[in-house]
N, C-alpha and C positions, 0 to 999 in steps of 0.2 A: 556366631549366627548373625545373618543379616536381619535387620529390623526395617520398619517404615523409614525411608530416607528422603532428604531433600538433596538433589544432585546439583551442584554448580561445577561443571566440568571447568577446570582451568587450563587444560591442555589447549595452546593456542593453535596447534595443527588440526584440531578437530572441532571447528566452530559450529558444527551440526549440534553438539551436545551442550552448547552454552545456553543458559537460560532454562534448562529442563529441571522441572520439579516432579519427582516421583513418589508415589505412595500417597494413601488417603489422608493420614494426619498432615503430611507435609503440604499438601495442596490445601487442605482445609485452613492451615495457619497462613499460607500465602494469600489466600482470599480475605481471611480475617484482617490481615495486616494492610489491605488495599493494594496488594501488589497487582499490576495490570497484567492480566492474563490474555494472551492472544488466542490461543487455541487449547481446547481441552480434549485430549484423547482418552477414550473409555473402552473397555474390553467389549466386544460385540455382544449384544443381547443381554447385557446386565444393566438394569436401570433402577434397581430397587435398593432399599436400606441406605446405609451411609453414602454409597455411590449415587443414588438418585439425589440425595440432598446435595451433593457436591455438583451435580450437573445443573440443578435447579438454581443454586447460587452463582455458578459460572455464567449460565444464561442470562441472569439478572444483571450481571456486571458487564455483559456485552461479548463474552467470549464466544467463539465459534466451537460447536460441539462435533466431534468426529468420532465414529466407531472404528475399532481396529482390532486385529486378531492379537492374541499374547505375544506372538513372535515380533509383530511391528512394535509393540509397547516395549519389549525387551531391547530391541534395537535402538529405539529413541532414547532410552535411558541408560544405555551401556550396560545392561545386564543386571541392573539393581532390582531389588524387590519392589515392583510397581504396585502390587495389589490391585490390579485392573485399572489404573488411572495414571496418566502422565500429562502434566500440563507444560505448555510452552509460554514462558513469560515473554512479554513484549519488551523489546529493547528501549522503548521510550513510550510514555503515555500518548494516547491519541488526543487530538484537538478537536474543536468543533468549527463549524462554519463561521460563527460569530467570532471566533479567535482569529481566524483568517482575515476576515473583513476588517476587524479591529487593527491588525497588523498593517494592512493596506492604508488605513486611515491615519495611523500614527506616523507613517512615511509620507503622508500627503501624496499617495500614488493611486491611480486607479487599480482596482484588483486585478491580479494576474495568477491565474490558477492553472494547474495541470491536473487532468483527470485521467487516471490509468484504469482502463476498462478490462478487468480480469487478467492482469499480468500474474503469471505463475512463477516466474524465475526471480528469486531474490536478488541476483546480481543486476538484472535489468531494473528492478524498483530501485535498488541502491544507486545505480548510475543516474536514474531519473532525479532522484533526491539531490545528487550532486549537481546535476544540470540546474535544478531549480534554485538552489542556493547560489550558484554562480552567475545565473542569468537574472536574478532579482525576483523570482516568483514569490508569491506570498503564501503558498501552501499547495499541497498534493492531495488529491481525492482518491480513495480506493473503495471498492465494494467490499461488503463483509464476507460474501460467498464467492467461491471459485476465484479466489485472489490470494497472493502471498500477502501476509501481514508484516508487522514491523518486527521480524525475527532479528537475531544477532547477526545472521548472515547478511540481511539487508543493512544492518548498521555498519558492518565491516566494509561492504561493498560501497557505501555511501562516502567513505573517507572522512567521516565526522560530520557530513551535512545533516544527518538525522537529528543532530543536537540544535539545529538552527530552523529547520524547515517544518512547520506544522503539517501534521498528516491527520486527515479526517477520514475515518471509516464509516461507511454508510450502509444501511440496510437496502436501500432502493436507489440504485443509481439513476434510473430515469427520472424518478421523483425529484432527486437532488438536482438534476439538471434543470428541471423546471423551476426550482427555487432559485438556482443561479439567475436564470433568465429574469425571474421576478425581481431580483436585486440589481438588475441592470446589465448583467454580463452577456456578451456575444460569444456563442460556442463554435469553436473552429475544430472539426474533426479531421484528423490525418488519416487519409485513406486514398485508394485509387480513384481515378476518373474525376479529379476535383480541379479547382483553380490552382494556378501556380502559387506556391507558399510565399513568393515574394511581392505579389501584386495587391495584396489586401492590406487594409488599415487596422493595425493592432493597438493603436494607441489609447483606445478606450478600455472600459472594463472587459476583460476577456478570460476565456478558459480553453486550453488546448486539450483535446480529447485524443489520447493515444490508445490504440487497440492492443490486444493480446498478441503473443508471440506467433502463434499458429493461425489464428482466425481474424485477426484485425478488430476493427470495431463492429460490436454487435448491431444487428438490424435496428432494434428499438433505440439503442443510443445514437445510432447514425441519424435516424429520423428526428431526433431532437436538435441536431446540430443546425445552426444558421448557415454555416459555410463548410464545404469539404474542401481541404488543401491537400495538394500532391507535390511530391518532389520528383524531378526528373530521373528516370530510369535509363541509363545508357548501356548497361551491361546485359548479360545473359539471364540474370535473375531479376525478379520484379518487385522486390521488397527490401527494406533496410532493417537492421536491428531496432526494436522499439525505442531504446534509449538514444540511439544515434539519430533517428528521425525526430525524436523529441528535442534533441540538442540544436539541431539545425533550425527548426521552427522557433524554438525559444530565443535563439540569438537573433533571429529576425525581428522578434518582438523587442529584444532588448535594443537592437540597433535603432529601431524606429522611436522608441522611447528615450533614448539618449540623444536624439537629433542628429545622429551621424548620417552624413550623406554618402551614398556610394559614388565612385569615380568612373 
């Protein structure tokens, strides 16, 4: 007979199940041990008793709480006895803005950050972490809501970059952009109808803002940007994959900061 279980699926062909913790006792022990929980899924409409206590503790630790029906919970944990709760552990602990600025200072470089505005595809976020690592960015910022977190799928897609790039998850992206400005960063939003990506000077403290897959940069976030930068679109479609656009702009930043001259 199945009892409360902690599920750590080893099947490499099913990365969706990696980092899954199912059952009330298992989730409680994970929280007590200090395990970084990215998202806590709870059965819809049940917030009392021991489940309510888990929700309260997970919120205090910064986890995103989502309601789901029992079928969704069963799917997440591969059919284990979930007792109305399934936690998704983060593949790596989140950093703080201070960590990112400290890293830039330790390298004696002006801060270089990437802000991902509501990316939902783990493969896109993983690819952006890979770009950040290779192009010399000091960190990536993501919002807590309406965004993929540091799941194991993100870690796999990053090809190891998740181990080296600090990722900061924030409650309010607009407020965080204002804080970046107060720390001396210029904000460059990647969107349509902006200046050419290669005509601006990125050698000072800067943050590149990349929009979501379907909607681009949100209106409030766009209004916070100091510059809007665009890439030329010569084909029949009018946009690039978020991680591809990020890579092009970040390597222009890397080129300028390395002092490489175009021929």
